[in-house]
N, C-alpha and C positions, 0 to 999 in steps of 0.2 A: 144098306140101307136103300131106300130108294125117293129122291124126291121126286115130288111132283114137276118140278120141272122137267127134269127125263124124260117125264110122261109123257108132257104136254109137245115137247121136245120134237119123240116120236112119234106123237099125232101126224104136229104137223108133217112131218119127213115123209111118215107111208104113209098117211090119208088123204092131207091137203097137195103137197107140191109138186105132186105126178098134174094136178089134176089140170095147171096152164094152160098147156095144150090139150085138154078135155071139153074144157067148159065151154057150153055157150056163149054166145059175144057178151050177151048180158049180168053173165055172174061170173064174179071171179073169184079167189079164193077168199080173200074178204066176206064176199058177202056168202060167202057158204057158211062161214063159220059165224056170219052178224046168223044166220036162218038157223044154225043152231042152236045158239047161245037162244036168243026169243024159243023159238022151238020149247027148249027144254029149263026158260024161267032162273037164266043164271045171267048177271051181268058182267060186265068187262073186268069192272071192276070188285069183282067175285072171285076174275076169273086169277087176277092181278092178286088176290089177300090170299090166293090160295097155292099163289105158283111161288110165295116167302117165307112159308112154312115149311119147316123140313119139317116130313110128315117117315113117320117106320111105313115097315112095309101093313105090322097089321092097321096103322091109322089111314095108310089107299085103299087094305080090303075093305076097309068096313064105310070107307067115303059112302058121301051124300049119291043116291044115286041117278039124281039128276047128272051129274057130274059123269056118272059112267055111260046115261045114257047120249050125253054128249057124244060121246066117244062113239058110240052108236049110228050119232045122225050124222057124224062126219063123214063115217064109213058107206051109208047108206048112198049120203048123197055122193057119193065120191062115187058110188057105182064097185065098188072092189065086192062087194060079198055075192058072192052067189045067188040058183035059184033059189038053194036051202036054208039062208042068210050065213054059211060059211064066208072064212076069206079065202079071195080068190085069188091066189100068188100068180096066177098068169095072169089076170088084168091086170094086177098089177106090174108086175113084167113084160108088162108091154104100152101102160102109161111111160113107165121110165126104168130102165131096165134096170135091173139088183145086181149087186156086185153076190159073189156067193155070200160073201158072210151073211146074210141082209137072205139072202133066197135059204140060210139052212138056219137062221131063226123063225124063218114067218111059217117054215114045216114046221120043225122040233115044236111051235106052241102050238099051229096047225090038231097035231098031232095029239097035247096035253089039253086042248082042252077046244076040240071041233064039238064034242057028245052035248060040252053045257049051250049051245048054240039053239038048241030046239029048246033047251024050260026056258033061258030065257035071256035073252038077243045081249042087253047092255049088259049083263055082266060080262059074258063070254067075250064080246070088243073090248070092252074096258081089261080082263084076263089076258088079252091079245096083248092088247098095251105094252100089260107090267112084267110080258112073258117078253117077250121082244127088247124092253129097254132093261130087263136083264140080263139078258143074251148080248147085247151090243153095248151096256152101260160102261164095259170098262177098255172099250176099243176105239180108235180115229172113226170107226160108222159111226159112232152115235150122232149126230148132228152138231154138234159141237163147233165145228173147227168151219163149218157151212159147206162144208164140200156133196152132196147127193150121190 
């Protein structure tokens, strides 16, 4: 069973954390998250309430679209999507070198979900997050220990 917290941790770890060195001076990680929250009409209170709920795999797959589009917004603003809207592992690795385990998780998830990107970017971004969370969920690489 995946927990929404794990999804948020993976999103922040893979999409937001590498931005520290790449963002223009006026925009930081918090501003990026705030912008994507606003764009998708999500309040911080909603996110915190959602994090506190235990979620089954089915609940996450049927999660309100605004949360899925929040993931797509983060990926877009983090500039980790290529011109076709697919996650670009090389760009992520340039921003912050990936461990072999994270790179393998991303590569596996891309193979499983890249065809979905053309149909729906929001579903694609969220599917990638679910997949990566599933791959890294039982490891020390999940971001729970605070190491990047």
